Wavefront OBJ file of the C-alpha trace (Angstrom):
o trace
v -0.001 -0.005 0.001
v 1.231 3.465 -0.840
v 1.851 6.026 1.894
v -1.449 7.924 2.447
v 0.557 11.018 3.381
v 2.094 10.998 -0.108
v -1.341 11.102 -1.689
v -2.490 13.844 0.648
v 0.530 16.044 0.048
v 1.045 15.537 -3.700
v -1.573 13.405 -5.465
v -0.488 14.766 -8.846
v 2.995 13.318 -8.359
v 1.467 9.957 -7.430
v -0.633 10.036 -10.600
v 2.470 10.751 -12.693
v 4.344 7.877 -11.019
v 1.525 5.374 -11.512
v 0.772 6.270 -15.134
v 3.735 4.228 -16.510
v 2.296 1.230 -14.668
v -0.943 1.570 -16.618
v -2.884 2.841 -13.604
v -4.979 5.969 -14.089
v -5.287 7.795 -10.787
v -8.230 10.217 -10.700
v -6.634 13.132 -8.849
v -9.794 15.272 -8.932
v -11.940 12.552 -7.372
v -9.283 11.852 -4.733
v -9.026 15.539 -3.815
v -12.816 15.805 -3.447
v -12.779 12.782 -1.141
v -9.785 14.128 0.784
v -11.400 17.545 1.282
v -14.552 15.877 2.572
v -12.442 13.775 4.959
v -10.794 16.912 6.338
v -14.127 18.698 6.752
v -15.628 15.758 8.586
v -12.554 15.319 10.788
v -12.799 18.948 11.878
v -16.558 18.624 12.404
v -16.103 15.507 14.549
v -13.463 17.220 16.676
v -15.598 20.355 17.165
v -18.741 18.389 18.032
v -16.765 16.255 20.484
v -15.382 19.388 22.160
v -18.865 20.964 22.349
v -20.306 17.779 23.815
v -17.543 17.641 26.445
v -18.141 21.277 27.410
v -21.911 20.792 27.630
v -21.506 17.610 29.651
v -19.261 19.442 32.068
v -21.830 22.263 32.355
v -24.480 19.780 33.486
v -22.625 19.017 36.688
v -22.010 22.723 37.382
v -25.665 23.681 36.755
v -26.838 20.823 38.924
v -24.594 22.021 41.744
v -26.172 25.486 41.486
v -29.654 23.989 41.608
v -30.514 25.064 38.054
v -32.764 23.222 35.606
v -30.445 20.910 33.662
v -32.985 19.604 31.150
v -31.986 22.095 28.419
v -28.378 21.049 28.839
v -29.351 17.365 28.708
v -31.254 18.021 25.498
v -28.256 19.863 24.070
v -25.865 17.018 24.924
v -28.270 14.509 23.368
v -28.490 16.573 20.169
v -24.716 16.989 20.028
v -24.286 13.225 20.547
v -26.638 12.436 17.670
v -24.897 14.926 15.368
v -21.520 13.558 16.442
v -22.622 10.004 15.685
v -23.773 10.965 12.186
v -20.544 12.849 11.481
v -18.379 9.995 12.769
v -20.266 7.510 10.609
v -19.778 9.648 7.500
v -16.122 10.257 8.379
v -15.515 6.518 8.727
v -17.300 5.875 5.437
v -15.090 8.383 3.601
v -11.974 6.979 5.236
v -13.024 3.438 4.261
v -13.474 4.580 0.659
v -9.959 5.995 0.661
v -8.568 2.816 2.205
v -10.311 0.654 -0.408
v -8.875 2.890 -3.121
v -5.381 2.594 -1.688
v -5.713 -1.202 -1.650
v -6.301 -1.181 -5.424
v -3.261 0.966 -6.278
v -0.047 -0.779 -7.420
v 3.376 0.066 -6.051
v 5.378 2.893 -7.594
v 8.236 1.724 -9.820
v 11.778 2.704 -8.843
v 13.443 5.368 -11.039
v 15.738 2.909 -12.883
v 12.905 0.640 -14.026
v 12.571 0.890 -17.823
v 9.376 2.453 -19.145
v 7.175 0.190 -21.241
v 3.730 -1.300 -21.762
v 4.349 -5.057 -21.857
v 6.977 -7.816 -22.020
v 8.256 -6.566 -25.374
v 9.717 -3.563 -23.519
v 11.646 -5.595 -20.927
v 15.416 -5.142 -20.986
v 17.969 -7.933 -20.946
v 20.791 -7.282 -18.471
v 22.897 -10.460 -18.826
v 23.100 -13.956 -20.236
v 24.769 -17.089 -18.926
v 25.748 -19.978 -21.181
v 25.013 -20.595 -24.817
v 21.670 -22.034 -25.971
v 21.870 -25.836 -26.015
v 22.163 -27.289 -29.524
v 21.697 -30.892 -30.662
v 22.581 -32.901 -33.749
v 18.953 -34.038 -33.848
v 15.568 -32.304 -33.690
v 14.962 -31.558 -29.992
v 11.630 -32.495 -28.454
v 9.541 -30.444 -26.085
v 8.900 -31.627 -22.537
v 5.393 -32.882 -23.339
v 6.624 -35.164 -26.106
v 9.535 -36.356 -23.998
v 7.368 -37.054 -20.964
v 4.446 -38.655 -22.723
v 6.760 -40.737 -24.913
v 8.352 -42.271 -21.837
v 5.077 -42.562 -19.921
v 6.503 -40.400 -17.107
v 4.160 -37.448 -17.703
v 0.577 -38.626 -17.243
v -2.040 -36.027 -18.149
v -5.031 -38.415 -18.630
v -4.808 -39.680 -15.039
v -4.569 -36.124 -13.715
v -7.578 -35.072 -15.797
v -9.564 -38.030 -14.458
v -8.949 -37.186 -10.827
v -8.767 -33.372 -10.947
v -9.503 -31.925 -14.394
v -7.402 -29.920 -16.799
v -4.111 -28.214 -15.933
v -2.898 -30.884 -13.566
v -0.315 -33.623 -14.104
v 0.821 -36.892 -12.576
v 4.585 -37.450 -12.605
v 5.658 -41.064 -12.605
v 8.722 -43.031 -11.603
v 12.114 -41.399 -11.966
v 10.641 -38.157 -13.321
v 8.775 -37.747 -10.038
v 12.026 -38.600 -8.260
v 13.892 -35.936 -10.258
v 11.221 -33.372 -9.376
v 11.770 -34.160 -5.683
v 15.550 -34.128 -6.148
v 15.444 -30.662 -7.713
v 13.547 -29.213 -4.768
v 15.898 -30.854 -2.260
v 18.941 -29.611 -4.161
v 17.589 -26.048 -4.208
v 16.821 -26.060 -0.491
v 20.267 -27.450 0.353
v 22.024 -24.727 -1.631
v 19.934 -21.903 -0.207
v 20.146 -23.051 3.420
v 23.727 -24.336 3.505
v 25.380 -21.737 1.288
v 23.139 -18.675 1.031
v 22.105 -18.356 4.679
v 18.339 -18.865 4.416
v 16.322 -20.467 7.201
v 14.057 -23.225 5.912
v 10.415 -23.124 6.968
v 7.528 -25.543 6.745
v 4.410 -23.444 6.242
v 0.615 -23.707 6.227
v -0.787 -24.092 2.732
v -4.022 -22.376 3.794
v -4.028 -18.756 4.963
v -6.612 -16.241 6.091
v -7.860 -13.083 4.408
v -5.552 -10.798 6.396
v -2.502 -12.755 5.220
v -3.534 -12.602 1.560
v -4.179 -8.885 1.952
v -0.814 -8.254 3.607
v 1.233 -9.221 0.553
v -1.188 -7.735 -1.995
v -3.086 -10.766 -3.311
v -6.344 -9.363 -1.941
v -8.549 -7.597 -2.676
v -7.386 -7.015 -6.258
v -6.562 -10.589 -7.283
v -9.246 -12.552 -5.479
v -10.474 -14.089 -8.751
v -7.148 -15.894 -9.237
v -7.178 -17.493 -5.771
v -8.712 -20.769 -4.627
v -10.904 -20.025 -1.598
v -12.489 -22.456 0.811
v -16.133 -22.292 1.859
v -15.175 -21.514 5.455
v -16.734 -18.434 7.025
v -14.565 -16.420 6.831
v -12.803 -18.162 3.929
v -9.285 -19.504 3.915
v -7.178 -19.437 0.766
v -4.838 -21.984 -0.794
v -1.518 -20.168 -1.090
v -0.569 -18.917 -4.572
v 3.086 -18.795 -3.465
v 5.061 -19.344 -0.266
v 5.823 -15.610 -0.328
v 2.382 -15.061 1.215
v 2.747 -17.000 4.504
v 6.530 -16.452 4.754
v 6.409 -12.665 4.478
v 3.347 -12.393 6.725
v 5.122 -14.250 9.530
v 6.417 -10.815 10.540
v 3.042 -9.033 10.262
v 2.554 -6.591 13.136
v 6.089 -7.126 14.451
v 8.882 -4.687 15.215
v 12.156 -6.376 14.242
v 15.441 -5.602 15.957
v 18.011 -4.052 13.641
v 20.517 -6.734 14.667
v 18.181 -9.443 13.287
v 18.075 -7.953 9.786
v 18.142 -9.162 7.130
v 15.701 -11.981 7.757
v 16.119 -14.662 5.071
v 13.561 -17.445 4.693
v 13.070 -20.259 2.192
v 10.416 -22.909 1.800
v 9.229 -25.540 -0.649
v 5.467 -25.492 -1.030
v 2.801 -26.288 -3.548
v 1.272 -23.185 -5.143
v -2.354 -22.963 -6.259
v -3.615 -20.574 -8.928
v -6.722 -20.390 -11.053
v -4.678 -18.938 -13.936
v -7.787 -17.095 -15.095
v -7.448 -15.739 -18.619
v -4.241 -17.590 -19.589
v -4.256 -19.284 -22.957
v -2.077 -20.450 -25.838
v 0.758 -22.955 -25.789
v 1.038 -22.809 -22.005
v -2.291 -24.590 -21.616
v -0.541 -27.752 -22.820
v 2.167 -29.271 -20.668
v 3.273 -28.217 -17.202
v 4.423 -24.636 -17.700
v 1.164 -23.141 -16.364
v -0.715 -25.371 -13.935
v -3.341 -24.908 -11.238
v -0.966 -26.660 -8.813
v 2.826 -26.564 -8.930
v 5.821 -26.673 -6.600
v 8.168 -23.807 -5.915
v 11.143 -23.133 -3.659
v 10.594 -19.554 -2.585
v 13.094 -17.030 -1.198
v 12.046 -14.113 1.021
v 14.173 -11.380 2.534
v 13.116 -8.671 4.979
v 15.617 -5.832 5.174
v 16.239 -2.277 6.244
v 15.366 0.218 3.473
v 18.946 1.233 2.662
v 19.934 -2.385 1.972
v 16.991 -3.546 -0.126
v 18.409 -2.824 -3.598
v 21.610 -4.716 -2.802
v 19.423 -7.498 -1.426
v 17.567 -7.688 -4.760
v 20.835 -8.279 -6.601
v 21.863 -10.842 -3.990
v 18.560 -12.715 -4.100
v 18.596 -12.751 -7.919
v 22.113 -14.175 -7.805
v 20.978 -16.910 -5.432
v 18.284 -17.976 -7.887
v 20.721 -17.805 -10.830
v 23.213 -20.022 -9.025
v 20.803 -22.956 -9.191
v 20.677 -22.774 -12.995
v 24.447 -22.367 -13.202
v 25.014 -25.518 -11.155
v 22.506 -27.368 -13.306
v 24.355 -25.963 -16.341
v 21.187 -24.656 -17.925
v 21.584 -21.530 -20.104
v 19.517 -18.536 -19.033
v 19.149 -14.827 -19.330
v 18.191 -12.224 -16.738
v 15.960 -9.295 -17.637
v 14.555 -6.289 -15.811
v 10.825 -5.920 -16.234
v 9.438 -2.665 -17.594
v 6.847 -0.603 -15.730
v 3.927 -2.192 -17.598
v 4.958 -5.796 -16.941
v 5.740 -5.746 -13.212
v 3.633 -7.402 -10.540
v 1.249 -5.394 -8.379
v 3.416 -5.153 -5.244
v 6.814 -4.874 -6.955
v 8.878 -1.698 -7.239
v 11.534 -3.448 -9.353
v 11.698 -6.989 -10.750
v 14.360 -9.213 -12.278
v 13.047 -12.179 -14.255
v 15.287 -15.155 -14.951
v 14.440 -17.050 -18.119
v 15.799 -20.537 -18.852
v 16.560 -21.717 -22.380
v 14.068 -24.335 -23.610
v 15.336 -26.090 -26.765
v 11.912 -27.593 -27.483
v 10.483 -24.097 -27.882
v 13.674 -22.451 -29.159
v 13.231 -19.628 -26.682
v 13.851 -18.423 -23.141
v 11.000 -18.887 -20.651
v 10.540 -17.445 -17.173
v 11.714 -19.699 -14.364
v 12.066 -17.143 -11.575
v 10.826 -13.663 -10.762
v 12.747 -11.701 -8.084
v 11.229 -8.476 -6.756
v 11.837 -5.740 -4.229
v 8.551 -4.366 -2.900
v 10.045 -1.469 -0.887
v 7.642 -0.687 2.020
v 4.478 -1.496 0.025
v 3.783 -4.843 1.708
v 5.230 -3.755 5.053
v 2.702 -0.921 5.320
v -0.151 -3.378 4.721
v 1.287 -5.838 7.263
v 2.424 -3.171 9.748
v 5.902 -4.724 9.819
v 8.617 -2.442 11.155
v 12.180 -2.394 12.416
v 13.669 -0.191 15.118
v 16.139 2.134 13.471
v 19.094 2.435 15.871
v 19.890 5.926 14.598
v 16.465 7.327 15.503
v 15.325 4.769 18.063
v 11.932 4.795 16.326
v 10.034 2.013 14.522
v 10.117 2.382 10.733
v 8.747 0.248 7.922
v 10.964 -2.543 6.596
v 11.437 -3.441 2.939
v 10.385 -6.875 1.654
v 11.760 -8.974 -1.205
v 10.745 -12.272 -2.740
v 11.799 -14.545 -5.574
v 11.583 -18.094 -6.870
v 14.649 -20.106 -6.157
v 13.340 -21.804 -8.394
v 9.952 -22.923 -9.744
v 10.448 -26.685 -9.496
v 8.208 -27.782 -12.352
v 9.677 -25.279 -14.789
v 13.175 -26.288 -13.736
v 12.212 -29.896 -14.428
v 11.119 -28.835 -17.929
v 14.451 -27.079 -18.450
v 16.377 -30.196 -17.382
v 14.248 -32.467 -19.559
v 14.733 -30.349 -22.673
v 18.391 -29.408 -22.192
v 19.515 -32.897 -21.115
v 17.491 -34.914 -23.627
v 19.111 -37.567 -25.790
v 18.189 -38.745 -29.265
v 16.438 -41.862 -27.955
v 14.162 -39.749 -25.754
v 15.961 -40.475 -22.497
v 17.096 -37.636 -20.222
v 20.574 -37.431 -18.702
v 20.731 -36.610 -15.014
v 22.650 -33.377 -14.297
v 25.859 -33.995 -12.341
v 24.676 -32.074 -9.246
v 21.482 -34.149 -9.054
v 23.141 -37.566 -9.202
v 23.684 -37.773 -5.409
v 19.944 -37.097 -4.994
v 19.071 -39.714 -7.622
v 21.105 -42.605 -6.227
v 23.809 -42.158 -8.856
v 21.358 -42.668 -11.735
v 22.846 -41.549 -15.047
v 19.692 -41.152 -17.122
v 15.910 -41.600 -17.024
l 1 2 3 4 5 6 7 8 9 10 11 12 13 14 15 16 17 18 19 20 21 22 23 24 25 26 27 28 29 30 31 32 33 34 35 36 37 38 39 40 41 42 43 44 45 46 47 48 49 50 51 52 53 54 55 56 57 58 59 60 61 62 63 64 65 66 67 68 69 70 71 72 73 74 75 76 77 78 79 80 81 82 83 84 85 86 87 88 89 90 91 92 93 94 95 96 97 98 99 100 101 102 103 104 105 106 107 108 109 110 111 112 113 114 115 116 117 118 119 120 121 122 123 124 125 126 127 128 129 130 131 132 133 134 135 136 137 138 139 140 141 142 143 144 145 146 147 148 149 150 151 152 153 154 155 156 157 158 159 160 161 162 163 164 165 166 167 168 169 170 171 172 173 174 175 176 177 178 179 180 181 182 183 184 185 186 187 188 189 190 191 192 193 194 195 196 197 198 199 200 201 202 203 204 205 206 207 208 209 210 211 212 213 214 215 216 217 218 219 220 221 222 223 224 225 226 227 228 229 230 231 232 233 234 235 236 237 238 239 240 241 242 243 244 245 246 247 248 249 250 251 252 253 254 255 256 257 258 259 260 261 262 263 264 265 266 267 268 269 270 271 272 273 274 275 276 277 278 279 280 281 282 283 284 285 286 287 288 289 290 291 292 293 294 295 296 297 298 299 300 301 302 303 304 305 306 307 308 309 310 311 312 313 314 315 316 317 318 319 320 321 322 323 324 325 326 327 328 329 330 331 332 333 334 335 336 337 338 339 340 341 342 343 344 345 346 347 348 349 350 351 352 353 354 355 356 357 358 359 360 361 362 363 364 365 366 367 368 369 370 371 372 373 374 375 376 377 378 379 380 381 382 383 384 385 386 387 388 389 390 391 392 393 394 395 396 397 398 399 400 401 402 403 404 405 406 407 408 409 410 411 412 413 414 415 416 417 418 419 420 421 422 423
C-alpha cells in the first residue's frame, strides 16, 4: 500500500508515477474525497469538544440547583450529530482505504518504461543455448513418450491443468527441490520453513493478493474463507506481520518448498498444454526482509541466489529487468530469470525476483527499530523463486534430452538420484 501522506501532500505526483504502470489515478476525485475527509474530521473534533463542554456544564448547573434539562437536550443533540458525522467520516476513510488497496506500487526510477513484455530489458546472459545434432523435443513429447508425464490420469482425478509425474521423473522433481533447499540453506544463509498451505484473508491482503486478485485465488467455503496459497511468499512474508524487528536481526532470510495454487484465469495459448502453467505446482521460494537502505543490494543478492541454481545445473539462461507495464502489483523493481528451452527455441521465465520497498510492510504493519532514531520504521520486503520446481524440471528435460528420448541426469542431481545416469 502506498503512503497515504504521499497522496495527501502531492496526489499529482502519485498520478504521474503510476501512469507508466498503466494505472490511471483520478486526482480530482481523490481531492474531493480528501477535502470531505478533512471537513468531517474537523466537524467531529468540534462536536466532540462541544459535547464535552456541555456535559461538564451539566454538573455545574446541577450544583447550582438550576434546571439541567436544556443542557441534557443539548448534549443529546450533540451526541446524535456527532454520531452521524463519525459515521460519515468513517465511510469516507473506508473509501480511501479501499482505493489505496487497489493501487499498485510505484516503480523505482531505474525501471525501464514500457507497456508489456516486449519492452523488458535484458541485463545479462549465462551460457550458450543448447544445440543438438537431432531435432529436440519439447517436454510434453519427452514425458508422454516415456510414460512419465501422465495427463489423462490427472484429468480423471482433478480436471485440466494438472499432471501426474511417474517413476524417476517424479524422483527428479523431488531431487530438484531438495537440491535447491540445500544450496539456499547451507550456502546462502536462508532459514528453511515448513508453512501452512491455507491462509486467512488478512494474510492474503498483507502481501497484496487481496482484494485485487481474489479471482485468481482458490478459496475455501469456510466463514470467513481460507485461501490456498498462490506462493510461499504469502505466509513467509506475513510471519512478521505486526512485528517490530530488531536491527541486529536484519536481514531476515527465509526459504520454503510449497505447492502453489492458482486459477490462472485468462491464460491461454501454448502454455495450456504441458506443465508450464498449472493450477498446482511446486516452488522453492526465497524471502528477505531488510532495512530500506539495503533492499536494492538485497535484490541483486537474491537474484544471484536464484541464478546459481541454474548455473550448477548448467542450464543456459538470461536475466531481464521488467518494464513498468509488466511488473507485478506489489513490486517496485523486478528481475526475471528465463531458462533456455530447446523444445520451444526460446527463453521462458523460471524465476521472478522483486523488491517491494515498504508497500507490503505498510499493509502488514511490519517495522524495524532504526538504531539511529530509536523509532520504529517500515521494513522493505523482497521475494523470488529459487526456483519454480516444475519449470526447472522442464528445463532439465529439454536441455539434457538424448536422441532416444531419455534424459541425462545433471551432475549435481546424481547424489539425490542414487547415482542414476539417465531416465
